[in-house]
C-alpha atoms as an extended CHARMM CRD file, in Angstrom:
* protein
*
       241  EXT
         1         1  MET       CA              6.7340000000       27.4540000000        2.0790000000  PROA      1               0.0000000000
         2         2  PHE       CA              3.9240000000       26.4340000000        4.2670000000  PROA      2               0.0000000000
         3         3  LEU       CA              0.3830000000       25.5800000000        3.3360000000  PROA      3               0.0000000000
         4         4  ILE       CA             -2.5640000000       25.4260000000        5.6950000000  PROA      4               0.0000000000
         5         5  GLN       CA             -5.9410000000       23.9820000000        4.3840000000  PROA      5               0.0000000000
         6         6  HSD       CA             -8.8290000000       25.0120000000        6.6300000000  PROA      6               0.0000000000
         7         7  SER       CA            -12.2250000000       23.3220000000        6.8700000000  PROA      7               0.0000000000
         8         8  CYS       CA            -15.0610000000       25.6800000000        6.9660000000  PROA      8               0.0000000000
         9         9  PRO       CA            -19.0760000000       25.2450000000        7.1680000000  PROA      9               0.0000000000
        10        10  TYR       CA            -21.0640000000       24.3640000000        4.1030000000  PROA      10              0.0000000000
        11        11  SER       CA            -18.3000000000       21.8630000000        3.2400000000  PROA      11              0.0000000000
        12        12  SER       CA            -16.0090000000       24.7310000000        2.0500000000  PROA      12              0.0000000000
        13        13  LEU       CA            -12.0820000000       24.9900000000        2.1160000000  PROA      13              0.0000000000
        14        14  ALA       CA             -9.8980000000       27.9300000000        2.7410000000  PROA      14              0.0000000000
        15        15  TYR       CA             -6.3380000000       28.2590000000        2.4860000000  PROA      15              0.0000000000
        16        16  LEU       CA             -3.3580000000       30.3160000000        4.1650000000  PROA      16              0.0000000000
        17        17  PHE       CA              0.0170000000       29.6360000000        2.3530000000  PROA      17              0.0000000000
        18        18  GLY       CA              3.1280000000       31.7150000000        1.9520000000  PROA      18              0.0000000000
        19        19  CYS       CA              6.9240000000       31.9640000000        2.6960000000  PROA      19              0.0000000000
        20        20  THR       CA              8.1350000000       32.0540000000        6.1800000000  PROA      20              0.0000000000
        21        21  GLY       CA             11.5170000000       32.9530000000        5.3910000000  PROA      21              0.0000000000
        22        22  LYS       CA             10.3680000000       36.3560000000        4.0650000000  PROA      22              0.0000000000
        23        23  GLY       CA              7.4340000000       36.1430000000        6.4450000000  PROA      23              0.0000000000
        24        24  VAL       CA              4.6390000000       36.8270000000        3.8800000000  PROA      24              0.0000000000
        25        25  ALA       CA              1.5100000000       35.1690000000        3.2120000000  PROA      25              0.0000000000
        26        26  MET       CA             -1.7950000000       34.9060000000        1.1520000000  PROA      26              0.0000000000
        27        27  ALA       CA             -5.4110000000       33.8730000000        2.3820000000  PROA      27              0.0000000000
        28        28  VAL       CA             -7.8980000000       32.2840000000        0.0620000000  PROA      28              0.0000000000
        29        29  ASP       CA            -11.7760000000       32.1030000000        0.2600000000  PROA      29              0.0000000000
        30        30  VAL       CA            -11.8010000000       33.2220000000        4.0050000000  PROA      30              0.0000000000
        31        31  HSD       CA            -15.4510000000       32.7240000000        5.4830000000  PROA      31              0.0000000000
        32        32  ALA       CA            -16.7570000000       35.6790000000        7.5920000000  PROA      32              0.0000000000
        33        33  GLY       CA            -16.2580000000       34.4950000000       11.3010000000  PROA      33              0.0000000000
        34        34  ASP       CA            -12.9790000000       33.2100000000       10.6930000000  PROA      34              0.0000000000
        35        35  GLU       CA            -10.8210000000       36.1000000000       10.5230000000  PROA      35              0.0000000000
        36        36  GLU       CA             -9.4230000000       35.9320000000       13.9800000000  PROA      36              0.0000000000
        37        37  ARG       CA             -8.4450000000       32.1370000000       13.2900000000  PROA      37              0.0000000000
        38        38  PHE       CA             -6.4200000000       33.1950000000       10.1490000000  PROA      38              0.0000000000
        39        39  LEU       CA             -4.6920000000       36.0780000000       12.0340000000  PROA      39              0.0000000000
        40        40  ALA       CA             -3.8380000000       33.5240000000       14.6740000000  PROA      40              0.0000000000
        41        41  MET       CA             -2.5260000000       31.0510000000       12.1190000000  PROA      41              0.0000000000
        42        42  ALA       CA             -0.5890000000       33.7240000000       10.4930000000  PROA      42              0.0000000000
        43        43  ALA       CA              0.9570000000       34.7710000000       13.7750000000  PROA      43              0.0000000000
        44        44  GLU       CA              1.7420000000       31.0290000000       14.6380000000  PROA      44              0.0000000000
        45        45  LYS       CA              3.8660000000       30.9430000000       11.3680000000  PROA      45              0.0000000000
        46        46  GLY       CA              5.4790000000       34.3730000000       11.9920000000  PROA      46              0.0000000000
        47        47  VAL       CA              4.1230000000       35.8790000000        8.7290000000  PROA      47              0.0000000000
        48        48  ASP       CA              2.2830000000       38.7740000000        7.4580000000  PROA      48              0.0000000000
        49        49  ILE       CA             -0.9450000000       38.5180000000        5.5450000000  PROA      49              0.0000000000
        50        50  ARG       CA             -0.1660000000       40.4970000000        2.2920000000  PROA      50              0.0000000000
        51        51  PHE       CA             -2.9270000000       39.3610000000       -0.0820000000  PROA      51              0.0000000000
        52        52  VAL       CA             -6.5620000000       38.0420000000        0.7620000000  PROA      52              0.0000000000
        53        53  ILE       CA             -8.2900000000       36.7980000000       -2.2150000000  PROA      53              0.0000000000
        54        54  ASP       CA            -11.7260000000       35.1290000000       -2.9840000000  PROA      54              0.0000000000
        55        55  THR       CA            -11.5640000000       32.8170000000       -6.0210000000  PROA      55              0.0000000000
        56        56  HSD       CA            -15.1250000000       34.4230000000       -7.0270000000  PROA      56              0.0000000000
        57        57  VAL       CA            -18.0690000000       36.1200000000       -5.5120000000  PROA      57              0.0000000000
        58        58  HSD       CA            -19.3540000000       33.2600000000       -3.1410000000  PROA      58              0.0000000000
        59        59  ALA       CA            -23.1060000000       32.1230000000       -3.1000000000  PROA      59              0.0000000000
        60        60  ASP       CA            -22.7860000000       29.5860000000       -0.6280000000  PROA      60              0.0000000000
        61        61  HSD       CA            -21.2230000000       31.6230000000        2.3830000000  PROA      61              0.0000000000
        62        62  ARG       CA            -20.4520000000       35.1480000000        3.2120000000  PROA      62              0.0000000000
        63        63  SER       CA            -16.9710000000       36.1510000000        2.5670000000  PROA      63              0.0000000000
        64        64  GLY       CA            -14.6620000000       37.2590000000        5.4280000000  PROA      64              0.0000000000
        65        65  GLY       CA            -12.1500000000       38.3690000000        2.9020000000  PROA      65              0.0000000000
        66        66  PRO       CA            -12.6660000000       42.0250000000        3.2380000000  PROA      66              0.0000000000
        67        67  GLU       CA            -12.5940000000       42.4010000000        6.8110000000  PROA      67              0.0000000000
        68        68  LEU       CA             -9.5680000000       40.1290000000        7.1150000000  PROA      68              0.0000000000
        69        69  ALA       CA             -7.7800000000       42.2910000000        4.7530000000  PROA      69              0.0000000000
        70        70  ARG       CA             -8.6630000000       45.4440000000        6.9520000000  PROA      70              0.0000000000
        71        71  ARG       CA             -7.4950000000       43.7170000000       10.0500000000  PROA      71              0.0000000000
        72        72  ALA       CA             -4.3740000000       42.4960000000        8.4550000000  PROA      72              0.0000000000
        73        73  GLY       CA             -3.3990000000       45.6710000000        6.6100000000  PROA      73              0.0000000000
        74        74  ALA       CA             -3.3970000000       43.3010000000        3.5010000000  PROA      74              0.0000000000
        75        75  GLU       CA             -4.8870000000       43.9940000000       -0.1270000000  PROA      75              0.0000000000
        76        76  TYR       CA             -8.1580000000       42.4260000000       -0.8730000000  PROA      76              0.0000000000
        77        77  ALA       CA             -8.2410000000       41.0270000000       -4.3560000000  PROA      77              0.0000000000
        78        78  LEU       CA            -10.9740000000       39.6090000000       -6.7820000000  PROA      78              0.0000000000
        79        79  HSD       CA            -10.8390000000       39.2080000000      -10.5790000000  PROA      79              0.0000000000
        80        80  GLU       CA            -11.3560000000       42.5110000000      -12.4310000000  PROA      80              0.0000000000
        81        81  SER       CA            -14.8810000000       41.3540000000      -13.6490000000  PROA      81              0.0000000000
        82        82  ALA       CA            -16.3550000000       40.8280000000      -10.0970000000  PROA      82              0.0000000000
        83        83  PRO       CA            -19.7740000000       42.2590000000       -9.7400000000  PROA      83              0.0000000000
        84        84  VAL       CA            -19.1700000000       44.2180000000       -6.2680000000  PROA      84              0.0000000000
        85        85  ARG       CA            -20.0120000000       47.5780000000       -5.0220000000  PROA      85              0.0000000000
        86        86  PHE       CA            -16.9260000000       48.3020000000       -2.9450000000  PROA      86              0.0000000000
        87        87  GLY       CA            -13.1190000000       48.7960000000       -3.4670000000  PROA      87              0.0000000000
        88        88  PHE       CA            -10.8220000000       45.9710000000       -4.3120000000  PROA      88              0.0000000000
        89        89  ARG       CA             -7.5710000000       45.1450000000       -6.0780000000  PROA      89              0.0000000000
        90        90  ALA       CA             -8.5640000000       44.0780000000       -9.7120000000  PROA      90              0.0000000000
        91        91  VAL       CA             -6.3510000000       40.9260000000      -10.6380000000  PROA      91              0.0000000000
        92        92  THR       CA             -6.0860000000       39.9030000000      -14.1450000000  PROA      92              0.0000000000
        93        93  HSD       CA             -5.4080000000       36.7510000000      -16.0120000000  PROA      93              0.0000000000
        94        94  GLY       CA             -1.5980000000       35.8960000000      -15.9500000000  PROA      94              0.0000000000
        95        95  GLU       CA             -0.7420000000       38.2620000000      -13.2790000000  PROA      95              0.0000000000
        96        96  ARG       CA              1.8530000000       37.0050000000      -10.6020000000  PROA      96              0.0000000000
        97        97  LEU       CA              1.3930000000       37.9430000000       -7.0410000000  PROA      97              0.0000000000
        98        98  GLU       CA              4.6700000000       37.6390000000       -5.1110000000  PROA      98              0.0000000000
        99        99  LEU       CA              5.1010000000       36.1550000000       -1.7120000000  PROA      99              0.0000000000
       100       100  GLY       CA              8.7280000000       36.1560000000       -0.9400000000  PROA      100             0.0000000000
       101       101  ASN       CA             10.0250000000       32.7390000000       -2.3860000000  PROA      101             0.0000000000
       102       102  VAL       CA              6.5880000000       31.8840000000       -3.2540000000  PROA      102             0.0000000000
       103       103  SER       CA              4.4220000000       33.1520000000       -6.1550000000  PROA      103             0.0000000000
       104       104  ALA       CA              0.5660000000       32.6510000000       -7.0900000000  PROA      104             0.0000000000
       105       105  ARG       CA             -0.0280000000       33.2900000000      -10.8860000000  PROA      105             0.0000000000
       106       106  VAL       CA             -3.7850000000       34.1830000000      -11.5710000000  PROA      106             0.0000000000
       107       107  LEU       CA             -5.8500000000       31.9190000000      -14.1130000000  PROA      107             0.0000000000
       108       108  HSD       CA             -9.1080000000       33.3050000000      -15.1940000000  PROA      108             0.0000000000
       109       109  THR       CA            -11.3970000000       30.3020000000      -15.3180000000  PROA      109             0.0000000000
       110       110  PRO       CA            -15.1040000000       31.6690000000      -16.0160000000  PROA      110             0.0000000000
       111       111  GLY       CA            -17.8640000000       28.9250000000      -15.7110000000  PROA      111             0.0000000000
       112       112  HSD       CA            -18.9110000000       28.5090000000      -12.3230000000  PROA      112             0.0000000000
       113       113  THR       CA            -19.0400000000       32.3930000000      -12.1320000000  PROA      113             0.0000000000
       114       114  ASP       CA            -18.0380000000       35.0110000000      -14.7080000000  PROA      114             0.0000000000
       115       115  ASP       CA            -15.3110000000       36.1790000000      -12.3190000000  PROA      115             0.0000000000
       116       116  SER       CA            -14.2250000000       32.6470000000      -11.3620000000  PROA      116             0.0000000000
       117       117  ILE       CA            -10.1920000000       32.2570000000      -10.9430000000  PROA      117             0.0000000000
       118       118  CYS       CA             -7.5830000000       29.7440000000      -10.0190000000  PROA      118             0.0000000000
       119       119  LEU       CA             -4.2390000000       30.3120000000       -8.3510000000  PROA      119             0.0000000000
       120       120  LEU       CA             -1.1430000000       28.4390000000       -9.9600000000  PROA      120             0.0000000000
       121       121  VAL       CA              1.3660000000       28.4060000000       -7.0000000000  PROA      121             0.0000000000
       122       122  THR       CA              5.2630000000       27.7830000000       -7.2350000000  PROA      122             0.0000000000
       123       123  ASP       CA              7.7510000000       27.4870000000       -4.4840000000  PROA      123             0.0000000000
       124       124  HSD       CA             10.7860000000       29.1450000000       -5.8680000000  PROA      124             0.0000000000
       125       125  SER       CA             12.9590000000       27.8780000000       -3.1270000000  PROA      125             0.0000000000
       126       126  ARG       CA             12.6240000000       24.3350000000       -4.8340000000  PROA      126             0.0000000000
       127       127  THR       CA             12.0990000000       24.8930000000       -8.2400000000  PROA      127             0.0000000000
       128       128  ASP       CA             10.5590000000       27.5590000000      -10.8060000000  PROA      128             0.0000000000
       129       129  GLU       CA              8.0350000000       24.8710000000      -11.8500000000  PROA      129             0.0000000000
       130       130  PRO       CA              4.4270000000       25.3040000000      -10.4860000000  PROA      130             0.0000000000
       131       131  TRP       CA              3.5260000000       22.7500000000       -7.7920000000  PROA      131             0.0000000000
       132       132  PHE       CA             -0.2400000000       23.0930000000       -7.0800000000  PROA      132             0.0000000000
       133       133  LEU       CA             -3.2250000000       24.7850000000       -8.3330000000  PROA      133             0.0000000000
       134       134  LEU       CA             -5.8930000000       26.3050000000       -5.9810000000  PROA      134             0.0000000000
       135       135  THR       CA             -9.2650000000       25.7100000000       -7.8160000000  PROA      135             0.0000000000
       136       136  GLY       CA            -11.8030000000       27.6030000000       -6.2140000000  PROA      136             0.0000000000
       137       137  HSD       CA            -15.0630000000       26.0950000000       -7.3300000000  PROA      137             0.0000000000
       138       138  THR       CA            -14.1080000000       25.2700000000      -10.9220000000  PROA      138             0.0000000000
       139       139  LEU       CA            -12.5450000000       21.9810000000      -10.6380000000  PROA      139             0.0000000000
       140       140  PHE       CA            -12.9040000000       19.4650000000       -7.6060000000  PROA      140             0.0000000000
       141       141  PRO       CA            -11.6020000000       16.0710000000       -7.0260000000  PROA      141             0.0000000000
       142       142  GLY       CA            -14.3830000000       13.9790000000       -8.5860000000  PROA      142             0.0000000000
       143       143  GLY       CA            -16.4650000000       16.7540000000      -10.1870000000  PROA      143             0.0000000000
       144       144  VAL       CA            -16.7180000000       20.2780000000      -11.6830000000  PROA      144             0.0000000000
       145       145  GLY       CA            -18.5340000000       23.5550000000      -10.6320000000  PROA      145             0.0000000000
       146       146  ARG       CA            -22.0740000000       23.8370000000      -11.1880000000  PROA      146             0.0000000000
       147       147  PRO       CA            -22.8030000000       26.6680000000      -13.8450000000  PROA      147             0.0000000000
       148       148  ASP       CA            -26.3610000000       27.5810000000      -13.1020000000  PROA      148             0.0000000000
       149       149  LEU       CA            -25.9760000000       30.0680000000      -10.0820000000  PROA      149             0.0000000000
       150       150  HSD       CA            -26.9550000000       33.1930000000      -11.8630000000  PROA      150             0.0000000000
       151       151  GLY       CA            -29.0950000000       31.5670000000      -14.9630000000  PROA      151             0.0000000000
       152       152  ARG       CA            -27.4400000000       30.9950000000      -18.3290000000  PROA      152             0.0000000000
       153       153  GLU       CA            -26.4190000000       27.6590000000      -17.4220000000  PROA      153             0.0000000000
       154       154  ARG       CA            -25.6410000000       26.4520000000      -21.0220000000  PROA      154             0.0000000000
       155       155  GLU       CA            -23.6270000000       29.5290000000      -21.7340000000  PROA      155             0.0000000000
       156       156  MET       CA            -21.7970000000       29.1930000000      -18.4120000000  PROA      156             0.0000000000
       157       157  ALA       CA            -21.3480000000       25.5020000000      -18.9590000000  PROA      157             0.0000000000
       158       158  GLY       CA            -19.6860000000       26.1730000000      -22.3590000000  PROA      158             0.0000000000
       159       159  LYS       CA            -17.2930000000       28.6440000000      -20.4070000000  PROA      159             0.0000000000
       160       160  LEU       CA            -16.3730000000       26.2440000000      -17.8660000000  PROA      160             0.0000000000
       161       161  HSD       CA            -15.5550000000       23.5500000000      -20.4560000000  PROA      161             0.0000000000
       162       162  ASP       CA            -13.1350000000       26.1760000000      -22.3230000000  PROA      162             0.0000000000
       163       163  ALA       CA            -11.6240000000       27.1570000000      -18.8880000000  PROA      163             0.0000000000
       164       164  LEU       CA            -11.0690000000       23.4010000000      -17.9350000000  PROA      164             0.0000000000
       165       165  PHE       CA             -9.6230000000       22.0960000000      -21.1990000000  PROA      165             0.0000000000
       166       166  GLY       CA             -7.8230000000       25.3930000000      -21.7790000000  PROA      166             0.0000000000
       167       167  PRO       CA             -5.5040000000       26.7390000000      -19.0490000000  PROA      167             0.0000000000
       168       168  ILE       CA             -6.4370000000       24.1090000000      -16.3500000000  PROA      168             0.0000000000
       169       169  LEU       CA             -5.6080000000       20.6140000000      -17.9440000000  PROA      169             0.0000000000
       170       170  SER       CA             -2.9950000000       22.0570000000      -20.1480000000  PROA      170             0.0000000000
       171       171  LEU       CA             -0.8920000000       21.9340000000      -17.0430000000  PROA      171             0.0000000000
       172       172  PRO       CA              1.4490000000       18.9090000000      -16.3900000000  PROA      172             0.0000000000
       173       173  ASP       CA             -0.2810000000       16.0690000000      -14.7170000000  PROA      173             0.0000000000
       174       174  HSD       CA              1.9390000000       16.2040000000      -11.5100000000  PROA      174             0.0000000000
       175       175  ILE       CA              0.1290000000       19.4340000000      -10.5460000000  PROA      175             0.0000000000
       176       176  GLU       CA             -1.7250000000       19.0250000000       -7.2280000000  PROA      176             0.0000000000
       177       177  ILE       CA             -5.2520000000       20.4870000000       -7.0710000000  PROA      177             0.0000000000
       178       178  LEU       CA             -6.6290000000       21.9130000000       -3.8050000000  PROA      178             0.0000000000
       179       179  ALA       CA            -10.3280000000       22.9970000000       -4.4980000000  PROA      179             0.0000000000
       180       180  GLY       CA            -12.3030000000       25.4340000000       -2.5280000000  PROA      180             0.0000000000
       181       181  ALA       CA            -14.8870000000       22.9660000000       -1.3520000000  PROA      181             0.0000000000
       182       182  GLN       CA            -15.2810000000       19.2340000000       -0.6420000000  PROA      182             0.0000000000
       183       183  ALA       CA            -18.1850000000       16.6170000000       -0.3640000000  PROA      183             0.0000000000
       184       184  GLY       CA            -21.3160000000       18.1750000000        0.9320000000  PROA      184             0.0000000000
       185       185  SER       CA            -20.8510000000       21.5080000000       -0.9790000000  PROA      185             0.0000000000
       186       186  VAL       CA            -23.8770000000       22.7210000000       -3.1780000000  PROA      186             0.0000000000
       187       187  CYS       CA            -21.5240000000       24.2870000000       -5.7330000000  PROA      187             0.0000000000
       188       188  GLY       CA            -20.6550000000       21.0620000000       -7.5390000000  PROA      188             0.0000000000
       189       189  GLY       CA            -21.7580000000       17.6490000000       -7.9690000000  PROA      189             0.0000000000
       190       190  GLY       CA            -20.1220000000       14.4400000000       -7.2760000000  PROA      190             0.0000000000
       191       191  ILE       CA            -17.3030000000       16.0600000000       -5.2740000000  PROA      191             0.0000000000
       192       192  SER       CA            -15.0610000000       13.5810000000       -3.3620000000  PROA      192             0.0000000000
       193       193  GLY       CA            -14.6730000000       13.8940000000        0.3230000000  PROA      193             0.0000000000
       194       194  LYS       CA            -10.8440000000       13.7310000000       -0.1490000000  PROA      194             0.0000000000
       195       195  PRO       CA             -9.8050000000       17.4060000000       -0.5730000000  PROA      195             0.0000000000
       196       196  VAL       CA             -6.6400000000       17.0990000000       -2.5580000000  PROA      196             0.0000000000
       197       197  SER       CA             -6.0460000000       15.4620000000       -5.9090000000  PROA      197             0.0000000000
       198       198  THR       CA             -3.8150000000       15.7730000000       -9.1110000000  PROA      198             0.0000000000
       199       199  LEU       CA             -4.5830000000       16.6830000000      -12.5670000000  PROA      199             0.0000000000
       200       200  GLY       CA             -3.2360000000       13.4780000000      -13.7320000000  PROA      200             0.0000000000
       201       201  PHE       CA             -5.6240000000       11.5830000000      -11.5840000000  PROA      201             0.0000000000
       202       202  GLU       CA             -8.5310000000       13.8060000000      -12.3380000000  PROA      202             0.0000000000
       203       203  LYS       CA             -7.9660000000       13.5530000000      -16.0590000000  PROA      203             0.0000000000
       204       204  ARG       CA             -8.3500000000        9.7480000000      -15.8260000000  PROA      204             0.0000000000
       205       205  HSD       CA            -11.0420000000        9.5170000000      -13.4690000000  PROA      205             0.0000000000
       206       206  ASN       CA            -13.0910000000       12.7080000000      -12.9990000000  PROA      206             0.0000000000
       207       207  PRO       CA            -16.7750000000       11.8230000000      -14.5220000000  PROA      207             0.0000000000
       208       208  GLY       CA            -17.1460000000       15.6660000000      -15.1000000000  PROA      208             0.0000000000
       209       209  LEU       CA            -14.3640000000       16.1530000000      -17.5130000000  PROA      209             0.0000000000
       210       210  ILE       CA            -16.0230000000       15.2330000000      -20.8080000000  PROA      210             0.0000000000
       211       211  ARG       CA            -13.8150000000       16.4260000000      -23.6160000000  PROA      211             0.0000000000
       212       212  GLU       CA            -16.5030000000       16.7300000000      -26.1320000000  PROA      212             0.0000000000
       213       213  ARG       CA            -17.8980000000       20.0680000000      -25.6810000000  PROA      213             0.0000000000
       214       214  ASN       CA            -21.5730000000       19.5920000000      -26.6950000000  PROA      214             0.0000000000
       215       215  ARG       CA            -22.1330000000       16.5590000000      -24.5180000000  PROA      215             0.0000000000
       216       216  PHE       CA            -20.2180000000       18.6870000000      -21.4700000000  PROA      216             0.0000000000
       217       217  VAL       CA            -22.7200000000       21.4000000000      -21.9040000000  PROA      217             0.0000000000
       218       218  ASP       CA            -25.5750000000       19.0910000000      -21.9530000000  PROA      218             0.0000000000
       219       219  GLU       CA            -24.6450000000       16.9970000000      -18.8960000000  PROA      219             0.0000000000
       220       220  VAL       CA            -23.0780000000       19.7140000000      -16.7170000000  PROA      220             0.0000000000
       221       221  ALA       CA            -26.0780000000       22.0670000000      -17.4560000000  PROA      221             0.0000000000
       222       222  ALA       CA            -28.4530000000       19.4530000000      -16.3640000000  PROA      222             0.0000000000
       223       223  ILE       CA            -26.8680000000       18.7210000000      -12.9170000000  PROA      223             0.0000000000
       224       224  GLU       CA            -29.6400000000       19.0970000000      -10.1360000000  PROA      224             0.0000000000
       225       225  LEU       CA            -28.5240000000       20.7680000000       -6.9700000000  PROA      225             0.0000000000
       226       226  PRO       CA            -30.0350000000       22.9750000000       -4.5480000000  PROA      226             0.0000000000
       227       227  PRO       CA            -31.8450000000       25.8370000000       -6.1190000000  PROA      227             0.0000000000
       228       228  VAL       CA            -30.1800000000       29.3680000000       -6.6210000000  PROA      228             0.0000000000
       229       229  GLU       CA            -32.8580000000       30.9710000000       -4.5600000000  PROA      229             0.0000000000
       230       230  ASP       CA            -31.5590000000       29.3800000000       -1.3280000000  PROA      230             0.0000000000
       231       231  LEU       CA            -28.1650000000       31.1900000000       -1.9230000000  PROA      231             0.0000000000
       232       232  LYS       CA            -29.3170000000       34.5660000000       -3.0220000000  PROA      232             0.0000000000
       233       233  GLY       CA            -28.7230000000       35.9930000000        0.6460000000  PROA      233             0.0000000000
       234       234  PHE       CA            -24.9790000000       35.1450000000        0.6450000000  PROA      234             0.0000000000
       235       235  TYR       CA            -24.8440000000       36.6290000000       -2.8670000000  PROA      235             0.0000000000
       236       236  ALA       CA            -26.2180000000       39.8140000000       -1.9290000000  PROA      236             0.0000000000
       237       237  PHE       CA            -24.0930000000       40.1590000000        1.1500000000  PROA      237             0.0000000000
       238       238  ASN       CA            -20.8420000000       39.5650000000       -0.8730000000  PROA      238             0.0000000000
       239       239  THR       CA            -21.6650000000       42.0220000000       -3.8300000000  PROA      239             0.0000000000
       240       240  GLY       CA            -22.9890000000       44.7890000000       -1.3460000000  PROA      240             0.0000000000
       241       241  ALA       CA            -26.3170000000       44.6260000000       -3.2580000000  PROA      241             0.0000000000
């Protein structure tokens, strides 16, 4: 398999990965304006982009996902709960998306937003054990996603705790995590400038992973980051509102 981590404005990270042997790939969390770059990267690898996915409806940048999917002849996908007014492939928790010898299993992980997902990726040419997790804005090296983008911060912080300590941290410690942002992003506090980690390292050293649920909700809901009003334009663009 191949994997490309692409740095974007607003300290975001986007991804292109897939199977060169079968010539198919997936693009994740692409910014508007980067569509041509992703098409060029796919051409360089000799692959066709089959799926374009946003891990959630973004509030910090305009998504290039729908336009890239249109230009690549790919399916544009979001979680089935995504609050958008245009057509998309609705993916569900546990669904497996096939990319030749590579697969990506969808994990619904609400908390940052209700529609947030992570993608658990396996390279079946090496092993049928999963290798890495694209965590979007749910879990970062050094921090966790902010839960207050649309209000209901305590409710959403509770959902975030359940997602982190359920489907994510129940995975093996060796799983690599590749987040949707790095230090400087407004979508989480305490994010490291190192864009890759492992679940085992984060379990030991991530101060945001507070196991006691009530204390997690208290502390994560109280994180102070730029106000939601500064981000409403991006959210409106991405939902078609």
